[in-house]
Structure formats: C-alpha cells, structure tokens
C-alpha positions in Angstrom: -62.9 38.8 -106.6 -62.0 40.0 -103.0 -64.1 37.6 -101.6 -62.7 34.4 -103.6 -59.2 35.5 -102.4 -60.1 35.7 -99.0 -61.7 32.2 -99.2 -58.8 30.9 -101.0 -56.1 32.4 -97.8 -58.3 31.1 -95.0 -58.6 27.7 -96.3 -56.8 25.0 -94.1 -53.9 22.8 -94.9 -54.8 19.0 -95.2 -52.5 17.1 -92.2 -51.1 14.9 -95.0 -49.1 17.7 -96.4 -47.2 18.6 -92.7 -43.9 16.4 -92.2 -43.9 13.7 -89.5 -41.3 12.6 -87.3 -41.0 9.2 -86.5 -41.2 8.3 -82.9 -38.6 6.7 -80.8 -38.8 2.9 -80.2 -40.0 2.1 -76.6 -37.1 1.2 -73.8 -37.8 -2.3 -72.2 -38.9 -1.8 -68.7 -36.6 -2.4 -65.8 -37.0 -4.9 -63.2 -38.3 -3.4 -60.0 -35.5 -3.8 -57.1 -37.1 -5.6 -53.7 -33.9 -5.0 -51.9 -30.4 -5.2 -51.8 -28.5 -9.0 -51.6 -26.6 -10.0 -48.6 -27.8 -6.6 -46.4 -31.1 -6.4 -45.2 -32.8 -10.0 -46.6 -31.6 -13.3 -46.2 -34.2 -16.5 -46.9 -35.5 -18.9 -44.6 -33.5 -22.2 -43.8 -36.6 -24.1 -44.1 -39.0 -22.7 -46.8 -36.6 -20.5 -48.6 -38.7 -17.5 -48.2 -36.8 -14.1 -48.4 -37.1 -12.4 -44.8 -35.5 -9.6 -43.3 -32.3 -10.2 -40.8 -33.2 -10.8 -37.6 -36.5 -12.2 -38.1 -37.6 -14.2 -35.0 -40.6 -15.9 -36.9 -40.6 -16.9 -40.7 -43.9 -15.9 -41.7 -44.3 -18.2 -44.2 -43.8 -21.7 -42.6 -43.6 -20.4 -39.1 -40.5 -21.6 -38.0 -38.8 -19.9 -35.0 -35.4 -18.7 -35.7 -32.5 -17.8 -33.5 -29.8 -15.6 -35.6 -30.7 -17.1 -38.9 -31.0 -20.9 -37.8 -34.4 -22.8 -36.7 -34.5 -22.6 -32.7 -34.8 -26.3 -32.4 -31.0 -26.7 -34.2 -29.4 -23.9 -32.5 -31.0 -25.9 -28.7 -29.2 -29.1 -29.9 -25.7 -27.6 -30.5 -25.6 -25.5 -27.4 -26.5 -28.6 -25.8 -24.0 -30.7 -27.7 -21.2 -27.4 -26.5 -22.5 -27.8 -22.8 -21.8 -31.2 -22.6 -18.4 -31.5 -24.3 -17.8 -28.6 -21.7 -18.3 -30.3 -18.7 -16.8 -33.5 -20.1 -13.3 -31.4 -20.5 -13.7 -29.5 -17.3 -14.1 -33.3 -15.4 -11.1 -35.0 -17.1 -9.1 -31.9 -16.3 -10.0 -31.8 -12.8 -9.0 -35.4 -12.1 -5.9 -35.1 -14.1 -4.8 -32.0 -11.9 -5.9 -34.1 -8.6 -3.9 -37.0 -9.3 -0.7 -35.0 -10.2 -0.7 -33.2 -6.8 -1.2 -36.7 -5.0 1.7 -37.6 -6.6 4.1 -34.7 -5.5 6.6 -36.2 -2.4 5.5 -34.8 0.8 1.9 -34.5 0.2 2.2 -30.9 -1.9 -0.9 -30.1 -3.7 0.5 -27.8 -6.3 3.7 -27.2 -8.4 6.4 -26.2 -6.2 4.6 -25.6 -2.8 5.5 -27.7 0.2 4.0 -29.1 3.3 3.7 -26.7 6.0 5.9 -27.6 9.4 5.2 -27.8 12.6 6.3 -24.7 14.4 8.2 -25.4 17.8 6.7 -23.7 21.2 9.0 -20.9 21.6 10.2 -20.8 25.2 11.4 -18.0 27.3 14.6 -16.4 26.1 17.8 -18.0 28.4 18.6 -15.2 31.0 22.4 -15.7 30.0 22.0 -14.6 26.4 20.7 -11.2 27.6 23.9 -10.4 29.3 25.4 -8.1 26.9 22.0 -6.0 27.0 22.8 -4.7 30.8 20.9 -8.0 32.5 22.7 -10.2 35.2 23.9 -13.7 34.8 21.6 -16.2 36.0 23.8 -17.1 39.3 23.4 -13.4 41.0 19.6 -14.0 41.8 18.5 -10.2 40.9 15.3 -9.7 38.3 16.5 -9.4 34.7 14.4 -6.9 33.8 15.7 -4.5 37.1 19.1 -5.9 35.8 18.7 -4.7 32.2 17.6 -1.0 33.4 19.9 -0.5 35.9 22.5 -1.2 33.0 20.3 1.6 30.9 20.3 4.1 33.6 24.3 3.5 33.7 24.3 4.2 29.9 22.5 7.1 30.6 24.7 8.3 33.3 27.6 8.2 30.7 26.1 10.5 28.0 24.9 13.0 30.4 28.7 13.1 31.4 30.0 13.3 27.8 27.3 16.2 26.6 28.6 18.1 29.8 31.9 18.4 28.1 30.0 19.6 24.8 27.9 22.3 26.8 31.0 23.5 28.1 33.0 24.0 25.2 29.9 26.0 23.8 29.6 28.0 26.4 33.1 29.3 26.1 32.6 30.0 22.2 32.5 33.7 21.2 29.9 34.9 20.3 27.5 32.7 21.9 25.8 30.3 19.6 22.4 29.9 21.6 21.0 27.8 18.9 24.0 24.9 19.8 23.3 25.5 23.6 19.5 24.7 22.9 20.7 21.8 20.9 22.6 20.3 23.7 20.0 21.2 26.0 17.2 19.2 24.3 19.3 16.3 23.9 20.2 16.2 27.7 16.4 16.6 28.6 16.0 13.4 26.3 18.5 11.6 28.3 16.9 12.7 31.5 13.5 11.0 30.0 14.8 7.7 29.0 16.7 7.8 32.3 13.4 8.2 34.3 11.6 5.5 32.3 14.5 2.7 33.6 14.3 4.2 37.2 10.3 2.7 37.2 12.2 -0.8 36.4 14.5 -0.5 38.9 12.5 0.2 41.9 11.2 -4.1 41.6 14.8 -4.7 42.7 14.8 -4.4 46.5 18.6 -3.7 46.6 18.5 -1.4 44.2 15.2 0.7 45.5 17.4 3.5 46.8 19.5 3.8 44.3 16.2 3.9 41.8 14.8 6.8 43.8 18.1 8.8 43.5 18.5 8.9 40.1 14.8 9.5 39.3 15.1 12.5 41.4 18.4 13.2 39.4 16.9 12.8 36.0 14.3 15.1 37.1 16.1 18.0 37.8 18.3 18.0 34.7 14.9 18.1 32.7 13.4 20.8 34.6 16.6 22.5 34.2 16.6 21.7 30.5 13.0 22.9 30.2 13.5 26.2 31.7 16.2 27.4 29.9 14.3 26.0 26.4 11.5 28.5 27.2 13.5 31.2 26.5 14.0 32.9 22.8 16.8 32.1 20.8 17.6 35.6 20.3 18.3 36.1 24.0 22.1 35.2 24.8 22.0 36.1 28.3 19.4 33.5 29.1 20.8 30.5 27.5 24.3 31.8 29.0 22.8 31.6 32.2 21.0 28.1 31.4 24.0 26.6 30.4 25.4 27.3 33.5 23.0 26.2 35.7 22.9 22.8 33.6 26.4 22.6 34.0 26.3 22.9 38.1 23.4 20.1 37.9 26.0 17.7 35.9 28.5 18.6 38.6 26.8 16.5 41.0 26.5 13.2 38.5 29.8 11.8 39.6 28.8 10.1 42.8 25.7 8.9 41.6 26.9 6.9 38.4 29.6 5.7 40.8 27.5 4.4 43.1 25.0 2.6 40.6 28.1 1.4 38.8 29.4 -0.2 41.4 26.1 -1.9 42.2 26.1 -3.2 38.7 29.6 -4.6 39.2 28.7 -6.2 42.5 25.8 -8.5 40.4 27.8 -8.9 37.7 25.9 -7.0 35.6 27.3 -6.2 32.0 26.5 -2.6 31.0 27.0 -2.2 26.9 29.2 0.8 25.4 27.1 4.1 25.5 26.2 5.2 21.9 28.7 8.5 20.8 26.2 11.3 21.4 24.9 13.4 18.4 
C-alpha cells in the first residue's frame, strides 16, 4: 500500500492539463532609415543616385560636380556671367568718356574745371612796402636796409616805453622782484630783435655808422638784463640794483634814437607805429 501511494504521487502531470496563454501577434518590421532627407543626402543631377552633400564626383555615373551642379554646366554659367560683366563695364566706360568730353572747358568730371595757368609772380613793388619801413623808390636806399632801420626805430620806442614801466616797478613798496624780472626779460628780447636788424642796416653805406652804434647799445641792454636775471627772485636787493643799472643804460637811448629817426626821415622811410608793450 505504501509503494502504490508513492507511485501515484510521483507520476508526471500531462502537458495538456496546464493552461497555455496565447502568443501576441508579431508587429510588422519597420524600414531601416538610410539618412535624413535634405540634411546630409542629395541626389546626383545626372543619374539621381543618392550621394552625400559636397561630393566632388558621383560614384555611379562618375560625373564631376561643383556645389551639386555638373562641372560643365557650372563652367558655362561662369563664362556667361563674365561676358556680361565685361560688356556692361565697357558700356559704362564709354558713357562716362562721352559725358566728360561734352562738359564745357574740357572738364573730365562733374564739378571739375580746367586748371588755369598761373601768372609768373614778380618782385613786389617797393612802393607797396613803404608802410613796413622801407624807403620810397626815388630815394635809392636798399629796401632791406631801410626796413631794418625802421624796425630798429620801433625797438627804440619800445625800450623807452619799458623804461617808464621799470621805473614805476622800482618805486613800488615793497619791491616786486617778479615784476622787475618780467620787465628785464622783455627788454632783453627787444634787444635781440634790434641786434638782428643791425646786421641788415650795415648793407647801406650811409647808415653803417648808425648800425654800429645801435649794435653796441643793444648788446649793452642785453648784458645788463642777463646779469640781473641770474640772481634769485628771493633777493630783492639784487633786483633793485639791476633795475637801477638798466635805467642808467636806458637814459642814454635818447641821442641814438634821435639820430636814427633823422636818417630815416631824410631817406623818406615810413616807420610803423610800435605796438603797446606787454
């Protein structure tokens, strides 16, 4: 009995006795993508074979391509464009030349005018320089020497005006060394201008002696001013002494200035009015 029960328990169950679930229906196979349209793939214009963008030669028909166009067709387009450009350029150039030739006076561009011939510039008449200190033509005085003498007379008048200013600065209490130094620098500058005119006065034989006197006087004015200006501005005594020395030099200006103006008056030299000293 025990053996029989054991056999019954170990007996296999038939497969038909188990429930079987039905299999789901098979889905249709999707086509494999070969590339994205209009992105990386184009077609050959001759054989319509799909090719990659930028391909220089079609692998099917062996046609050479230039930017997706057969090379022969692209060359024809370039030739036609070049011919049209040359023709348009020639027509435009011919029109511009025709318009330029029709302008009055031989002008070659709109708004242009022929360059007039310039007259030869001659010497300036001596009479027109009379207001600058030169003699009139009838006197026979060298124009440059006459102008230099007029310039020296202007310098003498400026020196006389600065002497009055220097005297008032010296009388001021307390002593203003800066104001005295400014006047001395101006006197030295006037002396330099006068010395430059003296060299030209010497070319006039009748005024050579006057040129020598003026040259010595201007040198004395310059040296007196320079020796005082070497002192420090914190030394009022030095500038008072220098101002007094300069005033003594300027006191001798009268005879020299009168003789120079007499020579200019005799030669009919017109002397310009001196500028107001600064």
